[in-house]
N, C-alpha and C positions, 0 to 999 in steps of 0.2 A: 504493500500500500504506500509506504514511504517513497518507493521508487516511482510509482505512478504519479504521486503528488509532485515529486521533484522534476519528472519529465514534463508534466503539465506546466509547471512554473517556468521551466526553461523555455518551453515553446512559446508561452505568452510573452516572456521577455524578448525573445527573438522577433516575434511579430510586432511588438511595440517599437523595437529598434528599427525594423524595416519601415514601419509607418512613419517614424520620426525622420528617417533618411529621405523618404519620398517627399514629405512635406517641406523639409529644408531645401531639397533639390529644386522642387517646383517654385518655391518662393524666390530662390536665387535666380532661376531661369527666367522668371517673369519680371524681376526687379532690376537685375544688373544690366539688361539691355538699355534701360533708361539712364544709367550712369555713364555718361559719354566721355570718351577721350578725344583729344584733338578738337575740342569744341571751338577753338579760336581760328581754325583753318577756314579760309574763304575759297569758294569755288571760282576758278578762273573764268573770265568772260569768253575766252577762246582756248581751245586745247584739244586733247584726244577724247573722242567719244567712246565710252564703253557702256556695257549694260550689266545689270544683275538680274538673272532669271530665276524664277522659282516655279516648282511644280506643286507647291502646297506643303512640301515636306523638306525638300532639298534645294539648295541654291548653287548656282554656277556663275562664274565670270564669263561674259560673252564679249569677245575682243575682235577688233578689226584684223583681217588676215595679214595686211601689210601696212606698216607705218615706217617712219624714219628710224624708230627705235627697234622694231622687230618684224621680220618676215616669218610667220609661224609655220609656213610650209617647210622651212629648213629644219624645224623641230618635229613636225608631224607630217611626214611625206605622204603623198597620195598613195604610194605603194602599200602603206599600212592599212588602207581602207578599201572597201569593196567597190565603191562608186563615188570617187571624189576627184575633181580636177582643179587646176590652178585658177579657175574663174570664180571659185567660191570666195565669198566676201568676209565671212565671220567664222570664228571658232570658239566653242564653249569649252571651258575647263572646270572640272570639279574633282574634289578629293573625297574619298569615302571608304567604308569598310569593303575589303576585297570580296568577302562572302556575299554581302548584300548586293554588290554590283554584279558579280558574275553569275550568281545562282538564284537571285530574287528579282527577276524582271518585272513581276507584279506582286502585290501584297498576298495574293493567293499562294504564291510559291514560298512564302516565309515559313521557316521551320523554327522550332524552339532552340535547336542547336545553333543556327545562324544568329538568332537574336541574342542568345547568351554570349556567344563569342564576340559579337559586336559590342554589347553593353559593357563587357569586362575586359576589353582590349586583348582578347585571346587570338585574334586573327590579324593579318597584316593589312595594309591599306593599298588602294589602287587609285589611279587617276582615270577619269572618264573624259574622253575627248570627242567632240562632235563638230563636224563642219556644217556650215549653213550657207546656202547660196545667196541669201539676201539678209538685210537687216531685219530684226524682229518686228512684229506688229505690236504696237504699244497697247498694253492693257494693265490690269491691276497686278499681274504677275511679272511684269517687266519694268525695271527702273533704270532710267537713263542717267548716266553720270558724265560730267565734263571735267576732266582732270588735266593737270599740266603735264608736259612731256617728262619732267623730272619725276613726278608722281608715277607716271606710267612705267618709267624705267625701274622704279622700286618694286612695282607690282610684278613686272616681268621677272625680276631677280627672285622674288618670293615664289612665284609659280615654278620656275625652273628648278629651284632648290628643293621642291617637293617631290621630284622624281628620283627614283633609283636609277643608277647608271651601271652599265657593264661595257668595258672597252670604249668608254667615252660616248656611248649611245644609250638612249632611254630603253628600258627593258619592256619590249612589246609583249603583251599577253595575247597570243593568237587563239583563234577559235571561239572567241566570246564577243558578241555584239548584239545590240538591240535593233540595228537596221543596217543600211548600206553606207551610211556616212559617219559611223562612230566606231570607236575601238577603245581598248584599255591598255594602260601601262602600269608597271609596278611603281608604288609610291613609298616614300619614307613614312615612318611613324605607325601608330596603331589607333584605330577608331575606338572610342569609348563613350560612356555617358558624359564624360567631361571634355573630350575632344571629339566633337561631332563634325559632320561635313559643314555645318553652318558656322561652327567655331573657326574652321579653316578659312571660310570666306571672310568672316569678321576680322581674323588676324591679317588677312591680305589687305583689307581696307585700312586697318590700323597702320600697317607698314608704310603705306603710301601717304599717310597723314590725313586720312578721311575721317570725319566725325562718325563714330559708331560706339555701341555699347561695350562695356568692359568684357562681358562674356555673353555669347550669343548661341546657345545650344539649339534653339529652335529657329525655323525659317522666318517667323514673323518678327523675331528679334533683329533680323536683317531688313526684311522688306518694309516693315512698318516704321523703322527707325531712321531710314535714310532721308 
């Protein structure tokens, strides 16, 4: 009987600890996006136009294919994609959990194993790259930013440093794609509850000096705070 009472007490303590963690996590996730860094930075009247795209859960940087600062075709060659040519005008870049990216094309494909590995940093990360023939159609899920060339150079460096390299080249993950214009590459780091795909986007905005929240684990911490 003492063993049963002890087990029950331990289980209740564990459940209370989990509930407390969830409450603290959610409070921080919803409050910290409002605590801005780089609040004194001004948007230039003229500069490089980029976009932040969201699908309601995940955010990407959408960048011009060619500028004075970068020709992205030199980093993501057409040969890595099924149907891309050098007339494409924009490329989107996003960081995320490798298992989610490669094996969960829809929420119906999500497994408990994939979720747990992502939540607790038990899997590696990947970069998802998609070429676009035209600029995006503006709606509530697309946010346009005008940044200076110097800011864009900082963002470029941040993105490039997110990739793993082998023999001086990005590590292409072959055989996995959502369509004919996208592909995946190996990335540095591990996805977790604390470093999500949206945290990666937020860190990129911070690096280039853009006003954004201290911590942005959810997509609305990016989309609604820009």
